[in-house]
C-alpha positions in Angstrom: -195.0 125.4 80.5 -198.6 126.1 81.5 -198.2 123.9 84.5 -195.0 125.5 85.5 -192.7 122.8 84.3 -192.0 121.8 80.7 -191.7 118.1 81.8 -195.3 118.0 82.9 -198.1 117.1 80.4 -201.6 118.5 80.1 -204.4 115.9 80.1 -204.9 116.0 76.3 -201.2 115.2 75.7 -201.8 111.8 77.4 -204.6 110.8 75.0 -203.9 107.4 73.3 -204.5 108.8 69.9 -203.9 112.2 68.4 -204.3 113.8 64.9 -202.7 116.4 62.8 -204.8 118.8 60.8 -203.2 120.8 57.9 -205.4 123.8 57.4 -203.5 125.8 54.7 -205.3 126.9 51.5 -204.9 125.1 48.2 -203.7 128.4 46.6 -201.8 130.1 49.5 -199.0 129.2 51.8 -200.3 131.5 54.5 -203.9 130.7 55.1 -206.8 132.9 56.1 -209.4 131.9 58.7 -212.1 131.3 56.0 -210.3 128.4 54.2 -208.9 127.2 57.5 -212.3 126.9 59.0 -213.5 125.0 55.9 -210.5 122.6 56.3 -210.9 121.8 60.0 -214.7 121.7 60.0 -215.3 119.8 56.8 -212.0 118.0 56.0 -211.9 119.7 52.6 -209.2 122.1 51.4 -210.5 125.4 50.0 -209.1 128.4 48.1 -208.2 131.5 50.2 -211.0 133.9 51.0 -213.6 131.2 50.4 -215.7 129.4 53.1 -217.8 126.3 52.9 -216.7 125.7 49.3 -214.2 123.2 47.9 -211.2 124.2 45.8 -213.2 124.1 42.5 -214.9 127.4 43.5 -213.1 130.6 42.7 -212.9 133.7 44.7 -215.4 136.5 44.1 -217.5 134.3 41.8 -221.1 134.3 43.0 -222.1 131.6 40.6 -219.5 129.3 42.1 -220.9 130.1 45.5 -224.4 129.1 44.5 -223.2 125.8 42.8 -224.2 122.9 45.1 -221.4 120.8 43.7 -218.9 123.1 45.3 -220.5 123.2 48.7 -218.9 121.3 51.6 -220.5 119.8 54.7 -219.3 120.6 58.2 -219.0 118.4 61.2 -222.1 120.2 62.5 -224.1 119.1 59.5 -222.9 115.5 59.9 -224.1 115.5 63.6 -227.5 116.9 62.7 -228.0 114.2 60.0 -227.3 111.6 62.7 -230.0 113.1 65.0 -227.4 114.7 67.3 -227.4 118.3 68.4 -224.9 120.9 67.1 -224.3 124.4 68.2 -222.1 127.4 67.8 -220.7 129.5 70.7 -218.6 132.5 69.8 -217.4 135.6 71.6 -217.4 137.5 68.3 -219.9 138.0 65.4 -221.0 134.9 63.7 -220.0 136.5 60.4 -216.3 136.3 61.4 -214.7 133.5 59.3 -213.8 131.0 62.0 -217.3 130.8 63.6 -219.0 131.2 60.2 -217.4 128.0 59.0 -219.8 126.0 61.2 -222.7 127.6 59.6 -221.4 127.8 56.0 
């Protein structure tokens, strides 16, 4: 539709491989952007209203947030460990859940 005809394809629709990402929370059918960012940036499902933590961490529990066993690693962290560069560009505050997922 973007190209003016629903029969036309955008360039990414012609890629030989595609993937599907399920970004819902482990404890909610309707996700928030914190657990969604954790899912798409680390590949780990999280509880609603948590970011950068796996599903073992509970909401509003600072001790869980400090527990290294509950921390996830984002794709940015993986890149840095391989000697590559990683960055974050956002048009909003970095503390918003979606961009914060890269940092968390």
